[in-house]
VEXZAMI-503591 format. One record per residue: x, y, z of N, C-alpha, C in turn; residue in three letters. Coordinates in steps of 0.1 Angstrom, whole numbers, plus 5000, padded with zeros to 4 digits. Example, Ala and Ser with C-alpha at 12.3 -4.5 7.8 and 13.67 -1.06 7.14 Angstrom:
2
513249435078512349555078513249675078ALA
512849785071513749895071512950005079SER
***
This chain:
741
771787256683771387116679772687036679MET
772586916685773786826686774086766672ARG
775386766669775886706656776186566658LYS
775886486648776286336648777686326643THR
778486236650779886216646779886116635LEU
780586156624780586076612781685966614THR
781685866605782685756606784085816603ALA
784185906594785485966590786086046602ARG
785186136608785686216619785986126631SER
785286026633785585936645786885866643ALA
787185826631788485766628789685866630LEU
789385986626790386086628790686116643ALA
789586116651789686136665790486016672LEU
790285896668790985776673792485786670LEU
792785826658794185836654794885946662LEU
794086056666794686166674794886116688LEU
793986036694794085996708795085876710LEU
795285796699796085676701797485706706ALA
798285806701799585826707799585876721PRO
798485946725798385986739798185866748LEU
797385776744797185656752798385576753ALA
799285566743800485496743801485566753GLY
801485696754802285766764801985716778VAL
800685716781800285676795800685526798GLY
800685436788800985296790802485266789ALA
803285356783804685316780805485296793ARG
806185186793806985156805808385226803GLN
808885276815810185336814811285246809PRO
812185296801813285216795814185166805ALA
814585036804815484986814816885026810LYS
817785026820819185066818820084956822ARG
821384966818822384876823822784906837GLY
823384806843823684816857824984896859ILE
825184966870826385046873827084996885THR
828285036887828985006900828285046912PRO
827685166911826985226923825685156926GLU
825185076917823984996921824284896933ASP
825584866935825984786946825384836959TYR
825284966961824885026973823384986976PHE
822684946966821184916967820984766968ALA
821984686966821784536966821284486980PHE
820484386980820184306992820684166990GLU
821484127000822083996999821483897009PHE
821083787004820483677013821483567016ALA
821383517028822383417032821783337044SER
822483217046822283137058820883097062ASP
820083037052818782997056818782877065PRO
817782887075817682777085816182747088ARG
815882617086814482577087814182557102LEU
812882587106812482577120812182427122SER
812182377135811982237138810782177132PRO
809682257131808482207125808382217110ASP
809382277104809482287089808582397084GLY
807882477092806982577087807582717084LYS
808682737090809382867088810782847084LEU
811382947078812782947075813283087079VAL
814383087087815083207091816283227082ALA
816583347078817683377070818183517072TYR
819383547067819983677069819883767056VAL
819483887058819483987047820484097051VAL
821484117042822484217044822284327034THR
822284447039822184567030823384657033THR
823484767025824684857026824184987030VAL
824785037041824585177045825685267039ASP
825285327028826285397020826785517028GLN
825985587036826385697043827485667053LYS
827285547060828285507070829285407065GLN
829185377052830185297045830285157053ASN
829185097055829184967062828084877057ARG
828084757061826984657058826284637071ARG
824984617069824084587081823284457078LEU
823384357087822684237085821584217095SER
820484177091819384147100818684007096GLN
818083957106817383817104815983837100ILE
815583767090814183767085813683627086TRP
812283617086811583487087810583477076VAL
810483367070809483347059808783217062ALA
807483207058806683087059807082997047ALA
807382867049807882777039806782747028THR
805582767032804482737022804182867014ASP
804782977017804583097010803283167013GLY
802583127024801283177027801283327031SER
802383377035802383517039803783577036ARG
803983707034805183757030806283747041PRO
807583747038808583747048808583867057PRO
809083857069809083977078810383977085ARG
810784097089812084117097811884057111ALA
812783977116812783927129813584007139PHE
814684067134815484157142815484287136THR
815684397144815884527139816684607149SER
817884637146818784697155819884777148ASN
820484867155821584947149822784867146LEU
822884747153823984657150823484537143GLN
824384467136824084357128823684237136SER
822884147130822484017136822783917125SER
823283797129823683697119823583557126SER
823783457118823883317122822583277130SER
821383287124820183247131820183097133PRO
819883057146819782917149818582887158ARG
817682807153816482777160816682697173TRP
815982727184815982647196815382507192SER
815682397198815082267194813582267196PRO
812982347205811582357206810882447196ASP
811682527189811182617179810582747184GLY
810682767197810082887202810883017202ARG
812182997199812983117198814183097188SER
814783207185815983207177817183267184LEU
818283197184819483247189820283307177ALA
821083407179821883467168823083537174PHE
823983577165825183647169824983797167LEU
825383887176825384027174826384097184SER
826884217180827784287189826984407195SER
825684397195824884507201825184527216ARG
824984647221825184667236824084587243PRO
824384557256823484477264822384567269ALA
821184507271820084577278820084527293THR
819284587301819384557315818984417318ASP
818184357309817684217312818584117306ASN
819784157301820684067294821383977305ALA
821583857302822283767311823783807310ALA
824483787321825983817321826683687323SER
827283637312827883507312829183507320THR
829283397329830483377336831283267329GLN
832583287330833483187324834283127336GLN
834382987335835082927346835782797341SER
836482737351837082607348835882507346ALA
836282387341835182287339834382257351PRO
833082247350832182217361831082127355THR
830382057364829281967359828182047352PRO
827581997342826582057334825182007339VAL
824182097339822882057344822381937336SER
821581847342821081727335820081777324PRO
819981697313819181727302817681737306ALA
816981837300815581857302814781807290LEU
813581757292812881707280812481827271PRO
812581797258812281897248810781927248SER
810482057247809082107247808482077233ALA
807182067232806482047220806682167211THR
806882147198807182247188805882327186VAL
805782457188804582527186804182547172PRO
802982587169802582627156803282767153GLN
803482787140804182917136803383037140ALA
804083137145803383257150804083377143THR
803383487142803983607136805283647143PRO
806283687135807583727141807383847149ALA
808083847161807983967170808784087164PRO
808384207168809184327165810084357176THR
811384347174812384377184812584517186GLU
812684567199812884707202814384737200THR
814684837192816084867190816784907203PRO
817984867205818684897217819485017216THR
819285117225820085237224821585207224PRO
822385277216823785247215824485297228ALA
823885377236824585427248824585327260ALA
823685227259823685137270824985067272ASN
825485057285826684997288826484847289ALA
827584767287827584627288827684587303THR
826784497308826784467322827984377325ALA
828384377338829484277343828884207354THR
829584097358829084007369829984027381THR
829384067392830184077405830883947408PRO
832083947413832783837418833483757407GLY
833283787394833983717383835083807378VAL
836283747377837483837372837183907359PRO
837484027359837184107347837884057334SER
838983977336839683927325838783827317ALA
837783777324836983667318835683717312LEU
835383847313834083897308834284037302GLN
833284077294833384207289832984317299THR
833784417299833584527309832784637303SER
832184727311831284827306831984927297ALA
833284947299834085047292834484997278SER
834384867275834884807263833784817252GLU
834284817240833384807228832684667229GLN
831384657227830684527228831284437218PRO
831484307222831984207213830784117208ARG
830984047198829883957193829583847203THR
828283847207827883747217826583677211GLN
826183567218824983497215823783567221VAL
822783597213821583657218820383567215TRP
819283587223818183497221816883587221LEU
816083557211814783637209813683537208LEU
812683557216811483457216810483497206SER
809783407201808683427191807483487198PHE
807483487212806383537219806483687221GLU
807583747216807783887216808783937227GLY
808984067228809884117238811284147232GLY
812184187240813484227236814384107235GLU
815484117228816484007227817183997240ALA
817483877245818283857257819683807254ARG
820683877260822083827257822283707265ARG
822783597259823083467265824583467270VAL
825483517263826883507266827483647269THR
828583647276829283777279830783747279ASN
831283667270832683637269833583747265LEU
834683767271835583887269835883907254ARG
836183797248836683797234835483767224ASN
834283757229833183737220832983587216GLY
832083567208831683427203831883427188VAL
832583317183832683307169831683217163SER
831383107169830283017164829582957176THR
828382897174827682837184826682727179PHE
826282637187825382537183824582487195GLU
823282477193822382437204822682287208TRP
822482257221822482117225821182057220SER
821081917219819881857214818681887223PRO
818881907236817781927245817482077247ASP
818282167241817982307242818382377254GLY
819082307263819482377276820882437276THR
821682397266823082437265823382477251ARG
824582547250825082577237826582547237MET
827082487227828482467224828982587216ALA
829982647220830482767212831982777212LEU
832482857203833882887203834183027206THR
835183057214835683187217837183177218SER
837883297218839283297219839783337233ARG
840783277237841383307250842883307249THR
843583377258844983377258845583447271GLY
846883437273847483497285847183637287PRO
847083717276846883857277845483897283SER
844583797284843283817290843483847305ASP
844483777311844583787325845683897329ALA
846483927320847484027323847784117311ARG
847884247313848184337302849584307297ALA
849884317284851184297279852084407283PRO
853384377285854384477289854884557278SER
854584517265855084587253854084577242SER
854184667233853284657221853984597209ASP
855184547211855884477200855184347197VAL
855384297185854884167181855984067182ARG
855783957189856883857192856283717188HIS
857083647178856583527173857683417174TYR
857183297175858083177176857783077166LYS
856783097157856283007148856283067134HIS
856282987124856383027110855083107106MET
853983057111852683127107852383227118SER
852283357114852083467124851083567119TYR
850483547107849483637102848583557093LYS
847383617091846383557082845683677075PHE
845383657062844783767054843483817060ASN
842583737065841283787069841383847083ASP
842283807091842383857105843583947109THR
844583937100845784027103846783947111GLY
847584027119848683977127848083887138TRP
848683777141848283697152848583757166PHE
847683737175847983767189848183637197ASP
848083647210848383527218847083447221ASP
845983477215844783417218844483297208LYS
843883197213843583077205842083047206ARG
841482987196840082947197839882817205SER
838882817214838582697222837082677223HIS
836682567228835282527229834782547243VAL
833682607244832982637257831582577256PHE
831082547268829682507269828982607278VAL
827882667273827182767280825782727284ALA
825382757296823982727300823082837295ASP
821982797288821182897281820382977291VAL
819882917302818982987311819783087320ALA
820983047325821683127334822883197328GLY
823283157316824383217309825783177314GLY
825883077323827183037328827982957317HIS
829182997314829982937304831182857309ALA
831382737305832582657310833482627298THR
834682667299835682627289836082487290GLN
835982407279836282257280837482217272ILE
837982297263839282267256840282377259THR
841582337259842582437263843782417254PHE
844782507254845982497247846382617240GLY
847682657240848182777234848882747221GLU
848882617216849582587204848682537193ASP
847382557195846482517185845082587186TRP
844282577176842882637177841882517176ASN
840882517184839782427184838582487178ASP
837982417168836882477160835782377157THR
834682427152833582357147832982247157ASP
832582297169832082197178830682147173PRO
830482017175829181947171828781847182GLN
827481867186826981787197826681647192TRP
826881547201826381417198824881417200SER
824081327193822681327195822081317209PRO
822881257218822381237232822881357240ASP
823681447235824181557243825281527252GLY
825881407252826881367262828281407257SER
828481427244829781457239829781557228ALA
830981617225831081717215832281677206ILE
832081677193833181657183833681797179ALA
834981807176835481937172836781907164PHE
837382007158838481997149839682067155VAL
840882007154842082077159843282007153SER
844382087153845682027149846582027162ASP
846581907168847281897181848681827179ARG
849281847167850581787165851681867172THR
851381987177852382077182852982167171GLY
852582147159853182217148852082297140HIS
850982327146849882387139850282517132ALA
851282587138851782717132853082697125PHE
853482577122854782547115854582457103ASP
853782497094853582427081852682297083GLU
852282257095851482147096850082167090SER
849582057083848182067078847381957084ARG
847781897095847181777100846181807111ASN
845081867106843881877115843181747116THR
842681727128841881597131840581627137ASP
839781527137838481527144838681467158VAL
838281537169838381487182837081487189PHE
836881417199835681407207836081427222VAL
835181507229835381537243833981527250ILE
833981487262832781487270832281627271ASP
830981647271830381777271830681857284SER
830981777295831381837307832881867308ALA
833581827298835081847298835781717301GLY
837081717300837881597303838881567292GLY
839381447291840381407281839681407267PRO
840481427257839981427243840481297236VAL
839681257226840081137219840081167204ARG
841081127197841181147183840281047175LYS
839481097166838581007158839180977144ILE
839681077138840181067124841581007124SER
842080957113843280877113844180907100ASP
844181027095844881057083845981157086HIS
847181157079848281247082847981387076PRO
846981397067846581527062845281577069GLU
844781687064843681757072842381667072GLU
841681657083840381607085839581717092ASP
838281727087837481837092835981817090TYR
835181907094833681897092833081777098SER
833281747112832681627118831081647118PRO
830381537115828981537116828481407122ARG
827781407133827381287140826181227132TRP
826181097131824981027125823881037135SER
822581027129821381047138821380947150PRO
821980827149821980737160823180757169ASP
824080847166825280867174826280767173GLY
826180667164827180557164828380587154ARG
828180687146829280717136829480867135GLN
830580907131830881047128831381057113ILE
830681127105831181157092832081277092ALA
833081277083833981397082834581397068PHE
835181507065835881527052837381517055LEU
838081457046839481437048840281417036GLY
841581437036842481417025843481317029ARG
843881227019844881127022846281187018LEU
846281277009847481347004847181497003HIS
848181577003847981717004847181776991GLU
847481716980846881776968845581696964THR
845181596972843981526969842781606971ASP
841681576963840381626967839981556980HIS
839281626988838781557001837681456997PRO
837681347006836681247005835881247018LYS
834781177017833881167029834181037036ILE
834481047049834880927057833780907068PHE
833680787073832880747084833780677094LEU
833680717107834280657118833280607128ALA
833380487132832380427142832780467156SER
831780517163831980557177830780517185VAL
830880517198829780497207828980627207SER
827780637213827080757213827780867220SER
828680837229829480937236830880957230GLY
831180877219832480887213833580827221GLY
833280717229834380667237834980537231ARG
834380487221834980367214834980397199GLU
835780317192835780347178836780257171GLY
836880277158837780207150838280287138GLY
838980227128839480307117838380367108PRO
838580477102837580537094837480467080SER
836280487074836080417061835680527051ARG
836280517039835980607028834680567022ASN
833680647023832380617017832180687003VAL
833180756998832980826986834180806977SER
834680676975835880656967835780706952PRO
834580706947834380746933834180896931ALA
833980966942833681106941834981186936LEU
834781256925835881336920835581486920ASP
834881526930834481666932834881706946LEU
834781836950835181886963833881906971ILE
833581816981832381826989832581937000PRO
831482007003831382107014830082097020THR
829882157032828582167039827982027040ASN
828681937046828281797048827181787058LEU
826081707055824981687064824381557062GLN
823881497073823181367073821781387068TRP
821181287062819781287058819281147057ALA
817981137054817281007052817580907064GLU
817480967076817680887088818980807089ARG
819980867084821280807084821580717072GLY
820680717062820980637050821980707041ARG
821980837041822680917031823281037037ALA
824281097031824881217034824781317022LEU
824381437025824181537015825381637016TYR
825781697004826881787004826681876992PHE
827381996992827382086981828782076974GLU
828682106961829982106954829782186941THR
830882236936830982306923831182196912GLY
830382216901830482116890830282186877VAL
831382186869831282246855830582376854ARG
831082476863830582606862829182626870GLY
828782526877827482536885827782496899GLU
826882516908826982476922825682406926GLN
825882276931824682196933824782116946HIS
823582056950823581966961823581826956LEU
824381746962824581596959824281516971PHE
824081386969823881296980824781176977ARG
825281106988826080986987825480886997VAL
825280766992824780657001825880627011GLU
825480617024826380587034826880447033ALA
826080357027826480217026827380187014GLY
826880217002827680176990828380286983ASP
828280406988828980526983828480576969GLY
827280536965826780586953826380726954LYS
826880806944826780956944825680996933VAL
824781076937823781126928823581276930THR
823181346919822981496920821581516924GLN
821281606933819981636938819381756931VAL
820081866931819581986924820181996910THR
819482076901819982086888819682226883HIS
820182256871819982386864821182466863GLY
821182566854822282666852822182766863ALA
822682736875822582826886823582776897ARG
823682856908824482816919823582796931ALA
823482676936822682636948823682616959VAL
823482696970824382686981823682716994HIS
824482717005823982737019822782647022ALA
822882527018821682437020821582387034VAL
820282397039819982347052819082227050ASP
819482107055818681987053817881957066VAL
816581947064815581917075815081777072ASP
815781677078815481537076814081497081ASP
813781557093812481527100811281557091ARG
811381677085810181727077810481707062ASN
811581637058811881607044811881737036HIS
812581837041812681967034814182007032LEU
814282097022815582167020815282317020LEU
816182397025816182537023817582577018ALA
817582667008818882707002818782836996TYR
819982896992820083016985820382986970ALA
819883066961820183036947820483166940VAL
821483166932821783286923822083226909ASN
822083316899822483276886823083406879ASP
823283396866824083506860823283636860PHE
821983626862821183756861820483786875LYS
820783706885820083726898821083706909HIS
820883796919821583776932820783666940LEU
821283626951820683516959819283546964ASP
818483446963817183446969816983316977ASP
816083306986815883186994814783096988ILE
815082966987814182866982813982756992TYR
812882686991812682566998812182456988VAL
812382336991811982226983811882096991ALA
811281996986811281866992812681806992ASN
812881707000814281647002814881606988LEU
814081566979814581526966814581636956ASP
814381756961814481886953813181906945ALA
812181826946810881846939810081956947SER
809082006940808182106947808882226951GLY
809882276943810682396947809782516948GLU
809982596958809282726960810282836963ARG
810082946956810883066959810183156969LYS
810883176980810283256991810583406992LEU
811683446985811983586985812183636971THR
812083766970812383836958813083966961ASP
814183956967814784066975815084196966LEU
815584176954815984286946814984326935ASN
813784286937812784296926812584436921ALA
812484536930812284676926813384726918LYS
814684706922815784746915815884676902LEU
815684546902815884466890814884506879TRP
813684556883812684596873813184716865SER
814184786870814684906863815884866854GLN
816384746856817684706849817484616838LEU
818484616829818584526818819884446820GLN
819784316818820984226820821384156808PHE
822684136807823284066795823083916798ALA
823083836787822983696787824383636787ASP
824583516791825783436790825583316782VAL
826583276774826483166765827683076768GLU
827382946771828482856773829082806760ARG
830382796759831082736748832182646752MET
832282526746833382436750834382436738THR
835682446741836682446731837882356735TYR
838882346727840082266730841182346735LYS
841682306747842782366753844082296749GLY
845082316758846382246755846182096756ALA
846882016749846881866749845481816745ASP
844681896738843381856734842381846745GLY
842581896757841681886768840481986765TRP
839281936768838082026767838082126778ASP
837782246775837782366784836482436782VAL
835782466793834582546792834882696792ASP
834182766783834282906782832882966783GLY
832783096786831483166787831583296780PHE
830683336772830683456764829483546768MET
829683666770828683766774828583876763VAL
827483886757827283996747827084126753LYS
827584236747827284366753825884406751PRO
825284476761823984526760823784616747LEU
822684606741822484686729823184646717GLY
823684516717824384456706823584476693TRP
824284516682823684536669824484466658GLN
823784406649824484336638825284436630GLU
826484386626827284476618828284566625GLY
828184576638829084656646830184566652ARG
831284636655832384566662832484616677LYS
832784516686832784556700834084506706TYR
834484586716835684546724835284416733PRO
836284346737836084226745837084236757LEU
836584196769837484186781837584036785ILE
838783986785838983856791839183866806LEU
838483786814838583786828838983646832SER
840083646841840583516846840283506861VAL
839783396865839383376879840583356888HIS
840283366901841383346911841483206915GLY
842383176924842583036929844082996928GLY
844382916917843582886906842482786909PRO
842482726921841382626925840082696927ALA
839382736917838082796918837482776904GLY
836282836902835682816889834782936886GLN
834682966873833683066868832582986863TYR
831383056861830282986855829083066855GLY
827883016859826683086858826283166870VAL
827183186879826883266891826683406888ASP
826283486898826183626897827483696897TRP
827783776887829083856887828684006883TYR
828684086893828384226891829284286881HIS
830584266881831484336872831184296858GLU
830784176855830584136841829384206835PHE
828284226844827184296839827484446837GLN
828384496845828784636844829584656831VAL
830484566828831184566815830284566803TYR
829284466804828384456793827484586791ALA
827184646802826384776801827184886795ALA
828484876795829384976789829584946774ARG
829084836769829184806755830384716752GLY
830884646763831984556761831584416762TRP
831984326754831784186755832684126766ALA
832384016772833183956783833383806779VAL
834583766780834883616779835583576791PHE
835083466797835783406809835683246807PHE
836583176814836683036811837282966824CYS
837282836823837782746834838982666829ASN
840182726828841382656824841782546834PRO
842682456830843182356840843682436852ARG
843482366863843682436876842382466883GLY
841282476875839982506880839382386887SER
838482416896837682306903836382276895THR
835782176899834482136892834582046881GLY
835882006878836081916866836981796870TYR
837081766883837881656887839281686891GLY
839881596899841181616904842281626894GLN
842281546883843281546873843281686866LYS
842081736864841981866857842581976866PHE
842181966879842682076888844182066890GLU
844681946892846181936894846881936881ARG
846281956870846981976857847782096856GLY
847682186867848482306867849882286874ILE
850082176880851382156887852582166877GLU
853482266881854582296872854182366860GLY
852982406859852482466846851982606847GLN
852082676858851682806859852282896848TRP
851482946839851983016828852282926816GLY
851982796817852282696807850982656800GLY
850482536803849282486796848082566801ASN
848082616813846882706817846782826808ASP
847982886805848083006796847482966782TYR
847882846777847482796764845982776765THR
845382716775843982696777843282826775ASP
843782936782843083066782843183126768ILE
844383126762844583196749843783126738MET
843782986739842982916729841482956730ASN
841082986743839683026744839383166738GLY
840383256739840283386733840183366718VAL
840983286712840983266698839683196693GLU
839183106701837883036698836783136699ALA
836783226708835783336709835783426697ALA
836983466693837183556681836683486669LEU
836883356668836383286656834883266656ALA
834283236668832883216668832083346668LYS
832683456673831883576673832683686665TYR
832483686652833183786644832983926647PRO
831983956655831684096658832584146669TRP
833484066675834484106684835584176677VAL
835984286682837084366676838484316681ASP
839184246673840484196677841484296681ARG
841284416676842184526679841784606692ASP
840784556699840284616712839984516722ARG
841084446726840984336736841584386749LEU
840884356760841384386774841484256782GLY
842184266793842384146801842384196816VAL
841784116825841784146839841684016847THR
841984026860841883916869842483956882GLY
841983876893842483896906843183776912GLY
844183796920844883686927845583596916SER
845183466915845783396904845383456891TYR
844183516890843783586878844683706875GLY
845183766886846083876885847483836880GLY
847883716886849183656881849083636866PHE
847983576862847783536848847683666839MET
847083766844846983896837848483946834THR
849283946845850683986844851483896834ASN
851183766836851883676827851483696812TRP
850183716810849783726796850383846789ILE
850383966796850984086789852484076788VAL
853083986795854483956793854883856782GLY
853783796776853983696766853183716753HIS
852383816753851683856740851384006741THR
851284066729850884206728849584226722THR
848684126721847384146715846384226723ILE
846684236736845784306745846184456745PHE
845184546745845384686744845284756758LYS
844784676768844584726781844484616791ALA
845084636803845084536813844784596827ALA
843984526835843884566849844184446858VAL
845184456866845584346875845284376889THR
844584286896844184306910844784206919LEU
845284256931845884166941846784056935ARG
847684096926848384006917849783966922SER
850083846919851483796921852383836909ILE
853483896912854483926902855783856904SER
856183816916857483756919857283646929ASP
857283526925857083406934858283396944PHE
859383446941860583436950860283506963VAL
859883636962859583716974858283676980SER
857283646972855983606977855983486986ASP
856783386983856883266991857183297006GLU
858083397009858483417022857683527029GLY
856783597022856083707028854583697029THR
853983597022852583567023852183507036ARG
850883497038850383437051850583287051ASP
850383227040850583077038851983057034GLY
852983047043854383037040854682917031ALA
855382937020855882837011854682757005TYR
853582827002852382766997852382716983GLY
853482746976853482706962854482586959HIS
854882516970855882416968855282296960ARG
853982266962853382156954853082196939GLU
853082326937852882376923854182376915ASP
855282396922856582406915857582296919PHE
857082186924857982066926858882076938GLY
858582156948859382156960859482296965GLY
860382316975860582446981861382536972TYR
861182666975861882766968863382746968LEU
863882706980865382696982865982586973PHE
865182486969865682376961865282396946ASP
864382486943863882506929863782656926ASN
864782726929864782876928864582906913PHE
865182846904865082876890863582866885ASP
862882756890861582736886860682846891THR
860882886903860082996909860283126902PHE
861483156898861783276890861283266876TRP
861483156870860983136856859483156855ASP
858683126866857283136865856783276871ARG
857683356873857383496879857183596867SER
855983656866855783756856856883866856PRO
857483896868858484006869859683976859LEU
859983856857861083816849860883866834LYS
859583886830859283916817858684056815TYR
858984136826858484276825858984356813ALA
860184326809860784396797859984376784LYS
859184266784858384236772857084306771ASN
856684366782855284426783855184556775VAL
854184556767853784676759852384726763LYS
851584646769850184676772850084776784THR
849284886782849084966794848384896805PRO
848784906817848284826828848084906841ILE
846884876847846484946859846684836870LEU
847284876881847584776892846784826904ILE
845784736909844984766921845484666932LEU
845784726943846284636954845884696968HIS
845884616978845384656991846584657001SER
846584757010847784767019847784657030ASP
846684597033846684487043846484357037ASN
846884337024846784207017847984117022ASP
847584017030848683927035848683797027TYR
847783777018847783657009848783686998ARG
848583796992849583846981849983986986VAL
851083996993851484116999851584236989PRO
851484356995851484476987852784486979LEU
853884436984855184446977855084386963GLU
854184286961853984226948853584326938GLN
852584406941852084516933853084626931GLY
853884656941854884756940855984716931GLU
856484586932857484546923857084546909GLN
855884506906855384506892855284646887TRP
854784736895854584876891855984946888PHE
856884926896858284986894858984926882ARG
858784796880859384736868858784796855ALA
857484806855856784856843857185006841LEU
857285086852857685216850859185226845GLN
859985136850861385136845861485106830HIS
860585026825860584996811859685086802TYR
859085186809858385286801856985246797GLY
856385146804855085096801853985186808VAL
852985236800851985316807851385236818PRO
851485286830850985206842850685296853SER
849785256861849385336873849085236885GLU
849485276897849285196909848285256918LEU
847285186922846285236931846285146944VAL
846485206956846485126968845285156977ILE
844585056981843385076989843785057004PHE
843585157012843885147026842885067033PRO
843384997044842484917053841984797047ARG
842284767035841684647028842684537028GLU
842184407026842984297025842784227011ASN
843084097010842984026997841584016992HIS
840584037001839184026997838484156994ASN
839184256989838684386986837384376978LEU
837384306967836284306957835184216962THR
835284146973834284066978833684116992ARG
834584157001834084197014834684327018THR
835284397009835884527013834884627017GLY
835284747022834384857025833584887012GLU
832284897014831384927002831885026993PRO
832385146999832885246990834085206982LYS
834985126988836185086981835784976971HIS
834884886974834484786964833984856951LEU
833084956953832485026942833585106934VAL
834485166942835585246936836485156928GLU
836785036933837584946926837084916912SER
835784896911835084866898835184996889LEU
835085116895835185236887836585256882ASN
837585216889838985226884839085136872TRP
838485016872838584926861837884996848GLN
836785056850836085126839836885236834LEU
837485316843838385426838839485376829TYR
840085266833841185216825840785166811TRP
839685086811839185026798838585136790PHE
837985236795837385346787838585416780GLU
839685436787840785506782841485436771ARG
841685296773842585226764841785126755TYR
840585096758839785016748838885106740LEU
838185206746837385296739838085406733ASP
839385426737840185536732839785676737GLY
839185676749838685806755839885856764ASP
840685946758841785996765841386096776GLN
840086136775839586226785838986156797SER
839086026798838485946809839185996822ALA
838386016832838886076845838885966855VAL
839985946862840085846873839185876884PRO
838685776892837685806902838185906913PRO
839485906916839885996926839986146922ASP
839686166909839686306904838286356900ALA
837286286903835886316900835286406911ARG
***
């Protein structure tokens, strides 16, 4: 006989089952981020809107941990969000710089993949007439992105019979970066160019039949050098990002898209020609060059030039003794906007120069942004020539601004506690595409109307990983620095913060000093917070985003008022956040931040641990060995030879005898911005004075180790920082260095 369930027994059964139901519904606990999470990051960049405004192409970069390299591919998303993004390229080699054909039917991009049999073989020649312009085709409706067939790595690069081998890539050489074209109708990518030294940048002609591009050429292309020694006649002979100079210079070419024939239209062995920009009618090209004859001898006088697209004489458009750059033609072709400086230490302004549609007539330039006290970048025309849009950093954020071409009125377009950058302005369809990050998110791609209304997020690249992670918050605080100046600081609480406990704090100083900290994504800060450490960072004088007076407030003051600004911030943080343990303070920074780290530990003993990256220790030797020769003359009132005492007085090395703080030195052996000898001098001095110190040298890396270094080294650099702070802030003497694990 069936028994009836009583109310009491039913209640007991519910109580028994409730915990089991909770187990099934419980979400896994989130964890703090680690250095190794970098290997799983997806990085978005370079969004480009299609001519009809219905699609946006962009680059997604991932890390191949096994091969210790980054791989970039092009993706496409619908701007209305009606369908998920999809990969447009798929290859063993990276693809980057997506640029839509004017008819919207294909995408051109840069890649160093081997050529397929159907790839065009670009010929290079002296100036020749260019084919007449063809009418633009109607922009098609958006179609699904094709799936590109991966190219086998064994395929050899084709050559062109009858063309000198010095002018093209041979089958035996490693493939160089070339322009490739992939149709939305499907099929394999077609190589457009085959220049011996590859392609650096390119831009479609308005009619879609040609491309303006930059490539490097030099005497050694035609004849093999007789010696492997390096021979220089100019003061500038190396650069941090590219290493030692060779005999090649960047010049402008025009390539026929259909046949691949390329014509070099600018020449010269004493300068580089960069940033080619087509006039709206396709008859002329503007570009940037320093043709003073002293481009490699301390000259800063780059100018905007114009040349006929078929080649010929060049005409200078800009008229300032300092650098002018970023030429952008007005929609009607009658003006060229560009960025320029009147004096070396000035913030750049936006200028307009009147020209004919072909750039053959003109007059003096006009400053259309006299009231602008920020640093404009990524200049673009909009609103049918009524305004110019640009990006800039402002008070710890990055945003899009506009300036009226007529009266110079400046207004902010985007807003919020975030970094908006890589903006593509589509004036025809009244759209913007851009990348956005903030303190808790890596970049994703967004679109919005031209006035930034109707914003839509198109990607969520790191959603799966982010769902497993917990992130720390950042809080802005403003305090008084030296001379009563307002200084912005930012405070990060450690994860798992609990009332009544004391926590270590790490002070981080940004590089530059012309740069800024703020609400951007900082992997290392989240890692510190996950380890139970608070983080304080700030924008002392010398930082950008606060006007020219604030930025140039560091002149003659390295280690002076900037040091006071920073230390006042530490004291303000200690006063505002009593849970910070004054007896467990750490300090770190890279480049200028490394200089300041070295300077700080030579002038105070309140810090119990320091990590200095790519740091300056001796301005005397740095001046003559860095890639930018005598680059600190404006900071210290003149050249080293005339102000030796000032350069030495501002060198942390002079104060090494005062250092008591244990310090870890991280440096790269190919750092030409702050040469390795700077780290070596600092290490030897600290060892001489008995300071606990260690030196770690990263092979094959340059000054950009923590930004673009080999993935393995980038992660290891962060682990070295953790090792040192664990040992001297947490007091863990058993902490093991990364190379011993």
